[in-house]
C-alpha positions in Angstrom: -17.0 33.4 5.0 -15.4 31.0 2.5 -12.7 32.3 0.2 -13.8 33.3 -3.3 -12.9 30.6 -5.9 -9.9 32.2 -7.7 -9.7 29.2 -10.0 -12.7 30.3 -12.1 -11.1 28.9 -15.2 -11.7 25.4 -13.7 -15.4 26.1 -13.7 -16.3 28.6 -16.4 -13.1 29.0 -18.5 -12.4 32.6 -17.3 -9.0 33.4 -15.7 -8.5 34.7 -12.2 -8.9 38.5 -11.9 -6.8 39.0 -8.8 -3.3 40.5 -9.0 -0.3 38.4 -7.7 0.1 40.7 -4.7 -3.5 40.5 -3.7 -3.5 36.8 -4.1 -0.3 36.5 -1.9 -1.9 38.6 0.8 -4.8 36.2 0.9 -2.5 33.2 1.2 -2.7 32.2 -2.5 0.0 31.8 -5.2 -0.7 32.6 -8.8 0.8 30.2 -11.4 0.5 30.6 -15.2 1.0 27.7 -17.6 0.3 28.1 -21.3 -2.7 30.4 -21.6 -4.2 29.5 -18.2 -3.7 31.0 -14.8 -4.1 28.9 -11.6 -4.4 29.9 -8.0 -2.5 27.6 -5.8 -3.4 27.1 -2.1 -3.2 24.0 0.1 -6.3 22.9 1.9 -6.4 22.4 5.7 -8.6 19.4 5.0 -5.7 17.6 3.4 -4.4 16.1 6.6 -7.8 14.9 7.7 -8.2 13.2 4.3 -4.9 11.4 4.4 -5.3 10.3 8.0 -8.7 8.9 7.5 -7.5 7.1 4.4 -4.5 5.8 6.3 -6.9 4.5 9.0 -9.2 2.5 6.8 -6.2 1.2 4.9 -4.9 0.0 8.2 -8.2 -1.8 8.9 -8.1 -3.5 5.5 -4.4 -4.6 5.9 -5.2 -6.0 9.4 -7.9 -8.2 7.8 -5.4 -9.3 5.2 -2.9 -10.8 7.6 -5.0 -11.7 10.6 -5.5 -15.3 9.4 -1.9 -15.9 8.3 -0.6 -14.5 11.7 -2.2 -17.5 13.5 -2.3 -19.9 10.6 -2.0 -23.0 12.8 -5.0 -22.0 15.0 -7.3 -21.3 12.1 -6.2 -24.6 10.5 -7.4 -26.4 13.6 -10.6 -24.4 14.1 -11.9 -24.8 10.5 -10.3 -28.2 9.9 -8.5 -27.1 6.7 -5.0 -27.2 5.3 -2.3 -24.5 5.8 -2.5 -23.9 2.0 -6.3 -23.1 2.4 -5.4 -20.5 5.1 -2.6 -19.1 2.8 -5.3 -18.4 0.2 -7.1 -16.2 2.6 -4.1 -13.9 2.2 -3.5 -14.6 -1.5 -7.0 -13.8 -2.5 -6.1 -10.2 -1.8 -3.4 -10.5 -4.4 -5.5 -12.3 -6.9 -8.5 -9.9 -6.7 -6.3 -6.9 -7.6 -5.2 -8.1 -11.0 -8.5 -8.2 -12.9 -10.1 -5.3 -11.0 -7.4 -2.7 -11.5 -8.7 -1.2 -14.7 -12.4 -1.1 -13.7 -11.5 0.7 -10.5 -9.2 3.1 -12.3 -12.1 3.9 -14.7 -14.4 4.5 -11.7 -11.8 6.8 -10.1 -11.5 8.8 -13.4 -15.3 8.8 -13.9 -16.6 9.5 -10.4 -13.6 10.8 -8.4 -11.8 10.1 -5.2 -14.7 10.4 -2.8 -16.6 7.6 -4.6 -13.6 5.3 -4.5 -13.0 6.1 -0.8 -16.7 5.3 0.0 -16.6 2.1 -2.0 -13.4 0.9 -0.4 -14.4 1.7 3.1 -17.9 0.3 2.6 -16.6 -3.0 1.2 -14.1 -3.3 4.0 -16.8 -2.8 6.6 -19.1 -5.3 4.8 -16.4 -8.0 4.7 -15.7 -7.5 8.4 -19.4 -8.1 9.3 -19.7 -11.1 7.0 -16.9 -12.8 8.9 -19.1 -12.7 12.0 -21.2 -15.3 10.4 -18.3 -17.8 10.2 -17.8 -18.5 13.9 -18.4 -22.3 13.6 -15.9 -24.9 12.4 -18.1 -25.9 9.4 -18.5 -22.3 8.2 -15.1 -21.8 6.5 -16.8 -20.9 3.2 -18.4 -17.9 5.0 -15.1 -16.6 6.2 -13.7 -17.0 2.7 -16.6 -14.9 1.4 -15.9 -12.2 3.9 -12.2 -12.2 3.0 -13.0 -12.0 -0.7 -15.2 -8.9 0.0 -12.3 -7.4 1.9 -9.9 -8.3 -1.0 -12.2 -6.3 -3.4 -12.1 -3.4 -1.0 -8.3 -3.5 -1.1 -8.4 -2.7 -4.9 -10.1 0.6 -4.0 -7.4 1.3 -1.4 -4.0 0.1 -2.6 -3.7 2.3 -5.6 -4.8 5.6 -3.9 -1.8 6.9 -1.9 0.0 8.6 -4.7 -3.3 10.0 -6.0 -4.2 11.5 -2.7 -0.7 13.0 -2.3 -0.7 14.7 -5.7 -4.3 15.9 -5.6 -4.3 17.3 -2.0 -0.7 18.2 -1.1 1.9 20.8 -2.1 5.1 20.2 -4.2 7.2 19.8 -1.1 4.7 17.5 0.7 3.8 14.9 -1.8 6.3 12.2 -0.8 5.7 12.7 2.9 1.9 12.5 2.3 2.3 9.3 0.3 4.4 7.8 3.1 1.7 8.7 5.6 -0.9 7.0 3.4 1.3 3.9 3.1 2.0 4.1 6.8 -1.6 3.0 7.6 -1.2 -0.2 5.7 2.0 -1.0 7.6 0.3 -0.3 10.9 -2.5 -2.6 9.9 0.0 -5.3 9.2 1.6 -4.7 12.6 -1.7 -5.0 14.4 -2.6 -8.0 12.2 0.4 -9.9 13.5 0.1 -8.7 17.1 -3.6 -8.7 18.0 -4.5 -12.3 16.8 -1.4 -13.7 18.5 -2.2 -12.2 21.9 -6.0 -12.4 21.8 -6.7 -15.8 20.3 -5.0 -18.5 22.4 -3.9 -21.9 21.0 -6.5 -24.1 22.8 -8.2 -27.3 21.9 -11.8 -26.4 22.8 -13.6 -25.2 19.6 -16.3 -23.3 21.6 -13.8 -21.3 23.6 -11.8 -20.7 20.4 -14.9 -19.4 18.7 -15.5 -17.0 21.6 -12.0 -15.5 21.3 -12.2 -15.3 17.5 -15.6 -13.6 17.8 -14.2 -10.8 20.0 -11.5 -10.1 17.4 -14.1 -10.1 14.6 -16.6 -7.9 16.5 -13.9 -5.3 17.3 -12.7 -5.3 13.7 -16.3 -4.8 12.4 -16.9 -2.0 14.8 -13.7 -0.1 13.8 -14.5 -0.6 10.1 -18.0 0.8 10.6 -16.6 3.9 12.4 -14.1 4.5 9.7 -16.8 4.2 7.0 -18.7 7.0 8.8 -15.6 9.1 8.9 -15.1 8.7 5.2 -18.6 10.0 4.6 -17.9 13.1 6.7 -14.3 13.9 5.7 -13.7 12.9 2.1 -14.1 15.2 -0.9 -13.2 14.5 -4.5 -10.5 17.2 -4.6 -9.7 20.5 -2.9 -11.2 23.8 -4.0 -7.8 25.0 -5.4 -4.9 23.0 -6.8 -2.3 22.6 -4.0 0.9 22.5 -6.2 2.5 23.6 -9.5 2.6 19.9 -10.5 -1.1 19.6 -10.1 -1.7 22.8 -12.1 0.5 21.3 -14.9 -1.4 18.1 -14.7 -4.7 20.0 -15.3 -3.2 22.1 -18.1 -1.2 19.5 -19.9 -3.3 16.4 -19.4 -3.8 14.4 -22.6 -7.3 14.4 -24.1 -6.8 10.7 -24.9 -8.7 9.0 -22.2 -7.9 5.4 -23.4 -6.3 3.3 -20.8 -5.1 0.9 -23.4 -3.1 3.6 -25.2 -1.7 4.8 -21.9 -0.6 1.3 -21.0 1.1 0.9 -24.4 3.0 4.2 -23.9 4.0 3.0 -20.4 5.4 -0.3 -21.7 7.5 1.6 -24.2 9.1 3.4 -21.3 12.1 1.1 -20.4 12.8 2.7 -17.1 9.2 2.3 -16.0 9.2 -1.4 -17.1 12.3 -2.0 -15.1 10.7 -0.4 -12.1 7.6 -2.5 -12.5 9.7 -5.7 -12.4 11.9 -4.6 -9.5 8.9 -3.3 -7.5 7.1 -6.5 -8.0 10.0 -8.7 -6.9 10.5 -6.6 -3.8 6.8 -6.3 -2.8 6.1 -9.9 -3.8 8.9 -11.1 -1.5 7.3 -9.0 1.3 3.9 -10.5 0.7 5.3 -14.1 0.8 7.3 -13.4 3.9 4.2 -12.0 5.8 1.9 -14.8 4.6 4.3 -17.6 5.5 5.8 -16.1 8.6 3.7 -18.2 11.0 4.6 -21.4 9.2 8.3 -20.5 9.2 8.5 -19.6 12.9 6.4 -22.5 14.1 8.7 -24.8 12.1 11.5 -23.9 14.4 9.7 -22.7 17.6 6.8 -25.1 18.1 3.8 -23.7 20.1 5.4 -20.3 20.2 2.7 -18.4 18.2 3.4 -15.2 20.2 6.9 -15.1 18.7 5.2 -14.8 15.3 3.3 -11.8 16.4 6.4 -10.2 17.8 8.5 -10.8 14.7 5.7 -9.5 12.5 5.3 -6.5 14.7 9.0 -5.8 14.4 8.8 -6.0 10.6 5.7 -3.7 10.5 6.9 -1.1 13.0 10.3 -0.8 11.4 8.4 -0.5 8.1 6.4 2.4 9.4 9.6 4.2 10.3 11.1 3.4 6.9 8.1 4.7 5.1 8.1 8.0 7.0 11.9 8.6 6.7 11.8 7.6 3.0 9.0 10.1 2.3 10.7 13.0 4.1 14.1 12.2 2.5 12.6 12.2 -1.0 10.8 15.5 -0.5 14.1 17.1 0.4 16.5 15.4 -2.0 14.6 13.9 -5.0 17.2 11.1 -5.1 14.8 8.4 -6.3 17.3 6.2 -8.1 20.0 6.3 -5.4 17.6 5.8 -2.5 15.8 2.9 -4.2 19.1 1.1 -4.8 20.3 1.6 -1.2 17.0 0.3 0.2 17.0 -2.7 -2.2 20.5 -3.7 -1.0 19.4 -3.3 2.6 16.4 -5.6 1.9 18.7 -8.2 0.4 21.1 -8.0 3.4 18.3 -8.2 5.9 16.7 -11.2 4.1 20.1 -13.0 3.9 20.6 -12.4 7.7 17.1 -13.6 8.5 17.6 -16.7 6.3 20.9 -17.6 8.1 19.7 -17.0 11.7 16.1 -18.1 11.9 17.0 -21.7 12.9 19.8 -20.8 15.3 17.6 -20.1 18.4 19.0 -16.5 18.9 15.8 -14.6 18.5 17.4 -11.2 19.1 19.3 -11.6 15.8 16.0 -12.6 14.1 14.3 -9.4 15.4 17.2 -7.3 14.1 17.2 -8.8 10.6 13.4 -8.7 10.5 13.5 -5.0 11.4 16.0 -4.3 8.6 13.7 -6.1 6.1 10.7 -4.1 7.3 12.4 -0.8 7.3 13.9 -1.2 3.8 11.0 -2.8 2.1 8.4 -0.4 3.4 10.6 2.6 2.6 11.0 1.1 -0.9 7.2 0.7 -1.3 6.7 4.4 -0.6 9.5 5.4 -2.9 8.3 3.1 -5.7 4.9 5.0 -6.0 6.6 8.4 -6.2 9.4 7.2 -8.5 6.8 5.8 -10.9 5.0 9.2 -11.0 8.3 10.9 -11.8 9.1 8.4 -14.6 5.5 8.6 -16.1 4.4 12.1 -15.3 1.1 13.1 -17.0 0.0 9.5 -17.4 -2.8 8.4 -15.1 -1.3 7.7 -11.7 -3.9 5.1 -10.9 -2.8 3.0 -14.0 0.9 3.7 -13.8 2.4 4.5 -10.4 -0.2 2.7 -8.4 -1.8 0.3 -10.8 0.8 -1.5 -12.8 3.2 -1.5 -9.9 0.7 -3.2 -7.7 -0.3 -5.7 -10.3 3.3 -6.7 -10.6 3.5 -7.0 -6.8 0.4 -9.2 -6.6 1.5 -11.5 -9.4 5.0 -12.0 -7.9 3.3 -12.3 -4.4 1.2 -15.2 -5.5 4.1 -16.9 -7.3 6.5 -16.5 -4.4 3.9 -17.5 -1.7 2.9 -20.7 -3.5 6.5 -21.6 -4.5 8.1 -20.8 -1.1 5.3 -22.6 0.7 6.0 -25.7 -1.3 9.7 -25.4 -0.8 9.3 -25.0 3.0 7.0 -28.1 3.1 9.5 -30.2 1.1 12.9 -28.9 2.1 12.6 -26.5 5.1 12.7 -22.8 5.8 16.3 -22.0 4.7 15.9 -23.2 1.1 12.6 -21.3 0.9 14.2 -18.1 2.1 17.2 -18.6 -0.2 14.6 -18.7 -3.0 13.5 -15.2 -2.1 17.1 -14.0 -1.7 17.9 -15.0 -5.3 15.0 -12.9 -6.7 15.9 -9.9 -4.5 19.4 -10.1 -5.9 18.0 -10.0 -9.4 15.8 -7.0 -8.4 18.8 -5.1 -7.0 20.8 -5.6 -10.2 17.9 -4.5 -12.4 17.4 -1.4 -10.2 21.0 -0.3 -11.0 19.9 -0.1 -14.7 17.0 2.3 -14.1 17.7 5.8 -15.4 16.5 8.6 -13.2 14.4 10.3 -15.8 12.5 12.6 -13.5 9.9 14.0 -15.9 7.8 15.7 -13.2 10.8 17.6 -11.9 12.0 18.5 -15.4 8.6 19.9 -16.5 8.3 21.8 -13.3 11.6 23.5 -13.9 10.5 24.5 -17.4 7.6 26.5 -16.0 9.4 28.2 -13.1 
């Protein structure tokens, strides 16, 4: 028999009638804030929700990077320039910018389940559209499929911190956010590895179409399965709030639902503005590196496309480790400022090492430096979401922690990808990577000026 809903005030305005001892005996915790009493209990469904989200995020990330991973092969197959293939990656970045606020409104209006269904459905649809592009003259069809997937990404990229706060306890939110981000990193890993090993660099267009079709069919099948799982697993929110922070969010939420006023308040928050810039510089460098990795490696190791997959896999696997460790560390220490600065410096060191060793022929050094980059950047991406929530607590997470940070990342990602691509074509890979190192240095310096104004922790202590 399902537990009685002790949070009656969420439905009819009346407080819970159970005593603290009775609630504790049933596995609940009573929490009073202002004139409202909440009953806190974490839902067993929370792990299924975050794992399913992580999986369809993985599938979407795979589709983002699958073209860039074998840029040279798709250039030959479709008879287009490398810049055209780069745009199959950059369209993900471009789509996010104008669609953030509409999707944020949809989330507030219709809830998490609707957003999850829309994201997974569009991801599935885009995968099936690509199956209609298996001829060299059908490049516009593959562009259409990728654009549909890029719209799906808008329903995915901003959700990790929202899932973590709505479904997980106070001591689990950073870990849950890292698991949600982990799927994206796994998708990037597979996006580098699978195309490199499954689509050979051959001159026969018919054979090439056959190998590409296998990859596209498997992707579409996986995307369809994940869409079905979302229908079965996802709910808008758990029956009871899982944490004190979520109770406070319900009780203290502003009645002003204007996104414009929220954005104005956020841009008056200097610490958050600095985080938006530094996050954008870091994530933008990562997007450019992933998009242009094939071009950089092929520049020095001709006809060695498998090496691209291995280096990309190293970045992504190290990134998964960094995301998990970062999440666990933050749940235990709450040292957002210090950890972000350490990870930023690690990213800069790794990028400098990668820049100086890529052309030396010692691939083991390249793998090490790529691993450092992946570990530190992915750890920082997880941290950035949660740090933004702390700095902007009680503002909409979809607009602040997830939204504006990701907009900054997409803008810098487009700028860096186009600029670095032009530099590589004109001057080589080292100047292109030095270009990224300069901006990572700027980001590290700006990170040092962010004040750790942890509003969520401060408000929680007020109501202990």
